[in-house]
C-alpha positions in Angstrom: 163.5 108.2 157.4 162.6 111.8 158.2 160.9 112.2 154.9 158.9 109.0 155.5 157.7 110.3 158.9 156.5 113.5 157.4 154.7 111.8 154.6 153.1 109.4 157.1 152.1 112.2 159.4 150.6 114.3 156.6 148.6 111.2 155.4 147.2 110.7 158.9 146.2 114.3 159.1 144.6 114.2 155.7 142.7 111.2 156.8 141.5 112.8 160.0 140.4 115.9 157.9 138.4 113.6 155.6 136.4 112.5 158.6 134.8 115.9 158.9 132.3 117.7 156.7 133.5 121.4 156.6 130.7 123.9 157.0 130.8 127.3 155.2 130.4 130.2 157.5 130.9 133.9 157.3 133.0 133.8 160.5 136.7 134.7 160.2 139.6 133.0 162.0 141.7 135.2 164.3 145.2 136.1 163.2 146.8 134.3 166.0 145.5 131.0 167.3 146.9 129.1 170.3 148.6 125.8 169.0 149.9 122.8 170.9 153.4 121.9 169.8 154.9 118.4 170.4 152.0 117.6 172.8 153.7 119.8 175.3 153.7 123.6 175.2 151.6 126.2 173.4 152.6 128.8 170.9 150.6 130.7 168.3 150.0 130.1 164.6 147.8 131.3 161.9 144.7 129.6 160.5 147.0 127.6 158.1 149.2 126.2 161.0 152.1 128.4 160.2 153.8 129.0 163.5 154.1 132.7 164.5 155.1 132.7 168.1 157.2 130.0 169.7 155.8 127.2 171.9 157.0 128.4 175.5 153.6 128.6 177.3 151.9 126.1 179.5 148.5 127.6 178.5 147.5 130.3 176.0 144.4 132.1 175.2 143.1 134.2 172.3 143.9 137.9 171.8 140.8 139.5 172.9 139.3 141.9 175.5 139.4 140.9 179.2 136.7 143.2 180.8 138.1 142.5 184.3 140.5 145.3 183.3 137.7 147.9 183.0 138.3 151.0 184.9 135.5 150.2 187.5 137.1 146.9 188.2 140.8 147.6 188.8 142.8 149.2 191.6 145.4 150.5 189.3 144.1 152.6 186.4 147.4 152.3 184.5 146.8 148.6 183.8 143.4 149.1 182.0 145.1 149.2 178.6 146.2 145.6 179.0 142.7 144.4 178.8 142.4 145.3 175.2 142.2 142.8 172.3 145.9 143.6 171.5 146.8 141.3 174.3 146.3 137.7 175.3 146.6 135.7 178.6 149.4 133.1 178.8 151.0 131.0 181.5 154.7 130.5 181.6 156.7 129.0 184.5 153.5 129.0 186.5 152.9 132.8 186.2 150.1 134.4 184.3 151.0 137.1 181.8 149.3 139.4 179.2 151.5 139.3 176.1 151.4 141.4 173.1 151.2 140.1 169.5 155.0 139.9 169.3 155.0 137.5 172.3 156.3 140.2 174.7 155.1 140.0 178.3 153.5 143.4 179.1 151.7 142.6 182.4 152.1 140.1 185.1 149.0 139.1 187.0 148.7 140.3 190.5 145.4 139.6 192.3 145.7 142.9 194.3 145.4 144.9 191.1 141.7 143.9 190.7 138.6 144.6 192.8 136.8 141.5 194.1 133.2 142.4 193.0 131.5 140.0 190.6 128.7 142.3 189.4 128.3 142.3 185.5 125.7 144.5 183.8 124.9 143.4 180.2 124.2 146.5 178.3 121.3 146.7 175.7 120.5 143.0 176.2 119.1 141.4 173.1 119.5 144.6 171.2 119.5 144.3 167.4 120.0 148.0 166.6 123.4 148.5 168.5 127.0 147.9 167.4 130.4 148.4 168.9 132.0 151.4 167.5 135.3 150.8 169.3 136.8 150.1 172.7 138.3 152.9 174.6 141.8 152.0 175.8 141.7 154.3 178.9 138.5 152.8 180.4 137.9 149.5 178.4 134.3 150.7 177.9 132.8 149.7 174.6 131.6 152.7 172.6 128.2 151.6 171.6 126.4 153.1 168.5 122.7 153.1 167.8 122.6 152.3 164.1 119.0 153.7 163.8 119.9 157.2 165.0 123.7 157.2 164.3 124.2 158.4 167.8 126.5 157.0 170.5 124.3 155.3 173.0 127.0 154.5 175.6 129.0 156.0 177.2 127.8 159.6 177.3 128.6 162.1 180.0 125.2 162.4 181.5 124.5 158.7 181.7 127.8 158.0 183.2 127.4 160.7 185.9 124.0 159.3 186.7 125.4 155.7 186.9 128.4 156.6 189.1 126.0 158.4 191.5 123.5 155.6 191.8 125.9 152.7 191.9 128.8 153.8 194.0 128.8 150.7 196.1 129.0 148.4 193.1 131.8 150.6 191.7 133.7 150.5 195.0 133.5 146.7 195.0 134.1 146.3 191.3 131.7 146.1 188.5 131.9 145.4 184.7 129.7 146.9 182.0 129.6 144.8 178.8 127.7 144.8 175.6 127.4 141.4 173.8 126.6 142.2 170.2 123.7 140.5 168.3 124.9 138.0 165.9 123.5 135.5 163.3 123.8 131.9 164.5 125.3 129.3 162.4 123.7 125.9 162.3 126.3 124.1 164.5 126.1 122.6 167.9 128.0 119.9 169.9 126.5 116.5 170.5 127.5 113.6 172.8 127.9 109.9 171.7 125.6 107.8 173.8 128.1 105.0 174.0 131.4 106.7 174.5 130.1 110.0 175.9 132.7 111.8 173.7 131.6 114.9 171.9 131.6 116.2 168.4 129.9 118.8 166.2 126.9 118.4 164.0 124.6 120.5 161.8 121.6 121.1 164.1 119.3 121.6 161.1 120.0 118.4 159.3 121.6 116.3 161.9 124.7 115.7 159.7 127.8 115.0 161.8 130.5 117.6 160.9 133.1 116.6 163.3 133.0 113.0 164.8 132.7 112.6 168.5 136.2 112.2 169.8 136.6 114.9 172.4 136.0 114.6 176.2 134.6 118.1 176.3 133.9 121.1 173.9 133.6 124.8 174.5 132.1 126.7 171.5 133.5 130.0 170.4 130.7 130.4 168.0 126.9 130.9 168.7 128.0 132.0 172.2 125.9 134.9 173.5 128.4 135.6 176.3 131.3 136.3 173.9 132.0 139.7 172.2 133.8 137.9 169.2 132.5 134.9 167.4 135.0 132.6 165.7 134.7 129.3 163.8 136.5 127.6 166.6 136.1 125.5 169.7 138.2 124.3 172.5 138.3 120.6 172.9 139.9 118.3 175.6 142.0 115.5 174.1 142.0 112.8 176.7 144.9 110.9 174.9 147.1 114.0 175.2 145.7 115.2 178.5 145.6 118.6 176.8 143.1 121.1 175.6 143.4 122.2 171.9 141.8 124.6 169.6 139.8 123.1 166.7 138.3 124.8 163.6 134.9 124.0 162.4 136.7 122.9 159.1 138.2 120.1 161.2 141.7 121.6 161.7 143.2 120.6 165.0 145.7 123.3 166.0 148.5 120.8 166.8 152.1 120.9 165.4 155.1 118.6 165.6 158.7 119.4 165.0 158.8 117.7 161.6 156.2 120.2 160.4 157.8 123.4 161.6 160.4 124.9 159.3 
């Protein structure tokens, strides 16, 4: 009976995949992707749906920077490091944590640890000549390199001294400095079915439907100018599950059931 169930499930998944038109992109999938297990809790898997971290979370995000931890936006300098891409936000037993890539909680959210200012300065807006060299763990500032000159454009001692002097009020309230890199867009966008109002993904150049309209909402992780990292993923709301799931542009839904987990 178990073997029959597995074969039936795999057939259904294969059929679902066949309803999509995979699009070749130069975007890479992250190493760890939140996956909904047994329509209940989230764990993490790789792009091939191999489970890497157990499903114990009510919600789970990608491992990526959270610039709310930047040095000008926190009240405790010792927590800045937990904003790096080595950590992800999860929720367990109603509490929010940053976890490392082994699933270990390293920081429990406390609203008092953060300043309340909402000011965000977008550095080098629309620049095509700058790239992120690295992110400094002690400040969470991005080290930005000018590819034309080979020099570090931000941060440097003089510019930071000037910035601190001129923006003391914003720094005291809480301010974030972020560079969103220029990226090459892929020809994908979401669309809504006029009858059902459900959303899917299409090729915006040809109009070809890549993923059928079956989701109540979609948040794109590609072609997103307010994201530092671009991935061939989107977050979709499945009304039948009453859950958000991650979906790849190849049609893979990041869902697992006990019968698939070794």
